[in-house]
N, C-alpha and C positions, 0 to 999 in steps of 0.2 A: 192172338195167333202166336205160336211158338216160333222163334226165329233163331237160326244158327245153333241148334242144339241137337246133336246126334252122336252116338257112340256105337261100338260094335254090337251092342245088344238092342239097338233101336229097331222099330218096326220096319224101317227101310231096309236094313241089312237082312232081316229075316225074310222079307218078301223076295229080295234078290237071290238069297241062298235057296229058298224053297223052289223057285222056278228056274234056277241055274242061269240067272242073268248076271253078267259081270258088271254092267254099268246101267244106270237108269236111262231108259229110252221108252217114253210113254207110248209112242206109236207101235214099237215092237211088242210092248207088254200087252196092248190091246189086240194086236194080231195073233199073239200066242194064246189068247182066250183067258188071260188072267182075270179073275173076278173084279168088277169095277170097284168094289169096296177095298180091294188091295191096291188097285191102280191109284186110288186116291191117296194112299200112303206114300206113293212115289212122286206124285205130281208136283210137289213143291221143292223137290230136291234135284240137284244136278251135280254130276262129277265133272269138274273142269280142271285140267292140269293136275290130276291126281289129288284134288281137294274137293270134299263135299261142300256144296253151298246150298243154303236155303234161298229160294228165289220166290219173288212175289210181284204182283202187279197192283196198281191202284195206290194213289196218294204217295207215290215213291219219293217225291220231293220232301214230304214231311220226315221221311227217314233220314235224308241228307241233313235236314235242319235239326232234327233231334240229336244227331251225332255232333253237329257244330255246337249246339247249346251245352251238351254234356261235356264237351272238351273245354268250353269256357269255364265250366265249374270244376274242371279236373275230376270228372266222374267217369269211371270206366264204362265203356259203351261198345256194343257191337259195331263193326265197321260195315258201311254200306257203299256199294258202287253199282253203276249201271251196267247192264249187259244185254246184248242182242241174243235172244233165245228163241230159236225157230222163227226168226224174222220179226219178233215183237220186242218192245221195250220192257225190261224187267229190272228190278233191284235185287242184288244178291248180297249175301253176307256169309262169311265162312263160319264154320263151327268154332265156338270159342271155348269149349270145355277143355279143362286140363285133366290129364289122366290121374293125377295124384290127389284130386279133390272130388268131393261128392256134391251133388246139386239138389236143391230142395225148393219146393214152393214155400212161400212165406206162411201159408196157412198151417204148415206142419209145426210151427212154433207159436202161432198166435190165434186169436179169435177176433171177431168184430166188436167185442164188448167194450174195449178200452183202447187207449193209446198203444199202438203196436210196439213202440220202442220200449215200453216198460217190460216187455217179455225178455229182452235180450241183456239185461243188466248182469246176468251171471256169467257172460262170456268175457274173456280177457280182452277181446277186441271190441267191446261195447262202444267205446268212444269213437273209434273209426267207423263202426257200422252206423252209429247215430248220425255222423256227418254224411255218410253215403246216403242214408235215407232222407235226411233233410234236403240234400241237393236234389234227390229225385223228386221230393215234394215240390221244390221250387221249380224244377224243370216242367213238371206236369201242370202246375198252376199256370205258369207262363204260357205254355202251349195249349192251355185249356183242354187237356187230354181227357178223352171220354172212355178209354179202354185200358186203364192200368188195372186190369183184373188180377186175381190171385195168380193165374198161370203166367202173367207177364211181370211178376216180381220174383225173381229167382235169387236164392242165396247159395253161396259156395262155402263149403266147410272142409277144413283140414285139421285133424286132431281137435283141439278146443278153440280153434280160430274160426270165426264166422264173419263173412263179409258179404256185401251185396255183389252178386255176379254182374258181369257187364250188362248194362241196360239195353233192352231191345224193344222193338215194335212201338214206333212213334206215330204210326199212320193215322190213328183216329184223333187228330188234332185239328183245331180251327174249323170245327164243323157247326159252330153256333156262335151267337153273339155273347158278349161278356155277361149280359143280363140273364140270358138263358142258362149260361154256365153256372151262375150263382144259384139258380133254381135247382140245377142238377146235382150240385156238389153236396152230397150228404156224407160220405165218400168212402172210398176203400181204405182211407187212412184213419177213419174215425175222428176226423177233425171237422168242426163246424165252421165253415168259411164265413158265416155271418158273425162269428165270435173270434175272429183271428187275433184280436188283441190278447186274448187269453193264451193262444198258441204262441204268439210272439214273446209273451212274458216268460213262458216255459222254455222256448227255443229261440232266443234272440238271433242265433245264427241263420235261421230261416228267413227272417226279415232282411238280413244282410245279403243273403244269396239272391233274393228277389230283387233287391235294390241293384245288385250287381248286374243282373240280367236286363233290367230296365234301362241301363245305361250303355248297352251294346248295340251297334248298328248291325243287326242280324240280316237285314236285307242285303247289305253290301257283302257280308260273308257268304250268304247263300249264292249270290251271283258269282262270286269268285270260285266257289266250289263247283258250280255248274260249268263255268268256263274251263276249269281244269279238266273236265270230262268232255269238253266240246259239246255241251248241251245248250240249246237255244233258250236264252232268258227272255221270253216274249213279254209283250206289254200285259197280256192276260195274267201271266205268272207274277209280274211285278205288282200289278194292281191288287191281286188276291192277297199277297203277303204284306203289302203295304197296309191294306185294310185289316188284316189279321193282327199285325203287330200293334196297330192302333187300338184294337179291341183288347189286346194284352195289357197295354198301357192303362186303358180305362179300368180294367179289372184290378190292376195293382193299385191304382189311385183309390179305388173304393175300399179295398181290404187293408191298405197300409196307412190309413189316416191315423 
């Protein structure tokens, strides 16, 4: 799912202009008889305080957690915060695109046939981009991410500088056990998780990033983040993430031997 990514040429702006609607209002759009296919382009966007936000429901706490983990790694990330939208709990994130940069899917530069990082050696920012990507690998492995598809790995380009755009969409995490995740991971990074010693030999930084994450009390940090927004950290939430972090630890024990 694309998060926090809209500019003046987006489908949202086109739909608003076409139907002469100044702000996104799903109820009004339906009342005006706008085709449902076009309403769907509006449904995840809201304009609040003159800023467009992407809003979503479902597994919102994983978005909070993803941002916390990204910050621990000093990795650029979209910012997530809770919002009451039409009486329901949503997570929102502001548009992160900068006007002087262009944004691209990673598939515009790579294929699935080999280590994706090999494609970027011609860019002057290769070393920085490599660290960006290794941090993202570490984050996704730690969260047992199941949806880091092509559309969710965006690169930002300015002249001959290429970097990873702020990371977004952490929602599909902790949806299986570490054993099931090992079976799943063939992976969008063309890394064989059953042969991680080869990966670590090539990228020792990845090993260090994973070790760094395994030593952080993310349960405590998530609780603090929820308290900041006055969200209730229930026993159910505590138990779910306590078990999830235990699975992360078991996964890292297996692949970092």
